[in-house]
C-alpha positions in Angstrom: -2.8 -21.3 10.0 -3.1 -24.3 8.6 -1.6 -24.6 5.0 -5.4 -24.3 3.7 -5.9 -21.1 6.0 -2.4 -19.8 4.5 -3.0 -20.6 1.0 -6.4 -18.5 1.3 -4.6 -15.7 3.1 -1.6 -15.8 0.6 -4.5 -15.4 -2.0 -6.3 -12.4 -0.5 -3.5 -10.4 -0.6 -2.5 -10.8 -4.0 -2.3 -7.6 -5.6 -2.3 -5.6 -2.7 0.8 -3.4 -2.2 2.2 -3.2 1.7 5.2 -2.5 3.6 7.8 -0.3 4.6 7.7 3.3 2.4 10.6 1.7 0.8 9.2 -1.3 -0.2 5.3 0.7 -1.3 7.4 3.1 -2.9 9.4 0.6 -5.3 6.2 -1.7 -5.7 4.1 1.2 -6.8 6.9 2.3 -9.2 6.4 -1.1 -10.9 3.1 -0.7 -10.8 3.0 2.7 -12.4 5.4 1.1 -15.0 3.8 -1.7 -15.7 0.3 -0.1 -15.9 1.1 3.1 -17.2 -1.9 4.7 -14.9 -2.9 8.4 -14.5 -4.1 7.7 -11.0 -4.0 5.2 -7.9 -6.5 4.7 -5.8 -6.2 3.7 -2.1 -7.8 2.0 0.2 -6.9 1.3 4.0 -8.2 -0.9 5.9 -8.2 -0.5 9.9 -10.0 0.3 12.6 -6.9 2.7 14.2 -8.2 6.1 12.7 -5.2 7.2 14.1 -2.6 4.6 12.2 -4.8 5.2 8.8 -4.2 8.9 9.3 -0.4 7.9 9.5 -0.5 5.4 6.7 -2.2 8.0 4.1 0.0 11.2 5.5 3.5 8.5 4.6 2.0 7.5 1.2 1.2 11.7 0.6 5.1 12.0 1.2 6.2 9.0 -0.8 3.8 10.7 -3.5 5.5 14.1 -3.3 1.8 15.2 -2.2 3.3 16.4 1.3 6.4 17.4 2.8 7.3 17.4 6.2 8.2 20.7 8.4 
């Protein structure tokens, strides 16, 4: 990426939560503490429906909404 492209990319990612389960959990906890929100709206963007479903499943597990058997 050029420097300009990197700046645009970095700016577009500001405010997004992404990473490993631990990183996402930590960031969501910080966001909840900072905003005192009652709920989060989650949006994922991928053409791979299997990957999107996996992402939603993993997030539900983090939130305690789903337990693995």
